[in-house]
Each structure stands twice: as C-alpha cells, then as structure tokens.
C-alpha positions as CSV (number, residue, x, y, z in Angstrom):
1,M,0.0,0.0,0.0
2,R,1.4,3.4,-1.0
3,F,1.7,6.3,1.4
4,N,-1.0,8.9,0.7
5,R,-0.4,12.4,2.2
6,S,-4.0,13.3,1.9
7,T,-5.3,10.3,3.9
8,S,-2.5,9.8,6.4
9,L,-3.0,10.4,10.1
10,L,-1.0,13.7,9.8
11,A,-3.2,15.0,6.9
12,G,-4.4,18.5,7.5
13,M,-1.7,19.5,10.0
14,D,0.2,22.7,9.3
15,D,3.6,22.0,7.7
16,T,5.3,24.5,10.1
17,V,4.1,22.4,13.1
18,L,5.2,19.2,11.4
19,R,8.6,20.6,10.6
20,A,9.1,21.7,14.2
21,R,8.1,18.3,15.5
22,L,10.3,16.6,13.0
23,A,13.3,18.6,14.2
24,Q,12.6,17.8,17.8
25,M,12.2,14.1,17.1
26,Q,15.4,14.0,15.1
27,Q,17.3,15.6,18.0
28,D,15.7,13.1,20.4
29,Y,16.8,10.3,18.1
30,L,20.4,11.6,18.1
31,D,20.4,12.1,21.9
32,L,18.9,8.7,22.6
33,S,21.2,6.8,20.2
34,A,24.3,8.6,21.6
35,G,23.3,7.7,25.2
36,R,22.7,11.4,26.1
37,K,19.0,11.1,26.5
38,L,17.6,10.5,30.0
39,Q,16.7,6.9,30.3
40,S,14.2,7.1,33.2
41,A,12.7,9.9,35.3
42,A,10.3,9.8,38.2
43,Y,8.4,12.7,39.7
44,A,5.6,13.3,42.2
45,Q,2.5,15.2,41.2
46,G,-0.7,16.0,43.2
47,D,-2.4,12.8,41.9
48,G,0.5,10.5,42.5
49,S,3.9,9.7,41.1
50,K,4.7,9.5,37.5
51,T,7.5,7.8,35.6
52,V,8.8,8.4,32.1
53,S,11.2,6.0,30.5
54,Y,13.2,6.0,27.2
55,T,14.9,2.8,26.1
56,Q,16.9,1.7,23.1
57,A,13.8,-0.1,22.0
58,T,12.0,3.2,21.4
59,L,14.6,4.0,18.7
60,G,12.6,1.8,16.3
61,N,9.4,3.6,17.1
62,L,11.1,7.0,16.9
63,T,12.6,6.1,13.5
64,A,9.2,5.0,12.1
65,A,7.6,8.3,13.3
66,I,10.4,10.4,11.8
67,R,10.0,8.6,8.5
68,Q,6.2,9.2,8.5
69,L,6.7,12.9,9.2
70,Q,9.3,13.1,6.4
71,A,7.0,11.3,4.0
72,Q,4.1,13.6,5.0
73,L,6.3,16.7,4.3
74,G,7.5,15.2,1.0
75,I,11.1,15.1,2.2
76,I,11.5,11.5,1.3
77,S,9.7,9.4,-1.2
78,T,8.1,6.3,0.1
79,P,9.5,3.1,-1.2
80,R,7.6,1.7,-4.1
81,S,5.9,-1.7,-3.8
82,A,7.7,-4.9,-4.7
83,L,7.9,-5.8,-8.3
84,R,6.0,-9.0,-9.0
85,P,6.2,-10.9,-12.3
86,R,3.0,-11.1,-14.2
87,F,2.4,-14.0,-16.6
C-alpha cells in the first residue's frame, strides 16, 4: 500500500508544526542513540507519582515516526511496492 499524504494520520496538519516536531524528534533520536537522553525519570504530582522511560527499543518507534513525518512533508519518497512478475 502506498503512502497517501491526503489520507495519512497527519493530513491537515500545518507544515510548520510538522517541521518543528520533526526537528525535535530527530534531536531526540540523536540524543537517545548517543546515550545522552535521559533513560528514566520519576516525579511526584498531586495525583501521585509518574515515571517516564526511554529505552533503546524506542529507537525503532522513533525512527518510524520520523520517516512518517518526512513522507508527509514530501522530504523522502516512500519506497515503491515490490515488483511482481506477471504472466
């Protein structure tokens, strides 16, 4: 299935917002892959304690999200579907 910018989950969002988010996600990717990103944080809030964790496993999810943003913005072309012989 080909990527369609007009029907993707990001359709209708302003390109300026998408570009700003893309830049932040790319910086997060670089920080996380270089080991500079905070791995885990805990804090107390009025309704209880909260924990946020980043792991190496999130690199794959972050990469997929970055590629989706790039495709939505037209920065990268999406890979074409596999060629299948027809007889």
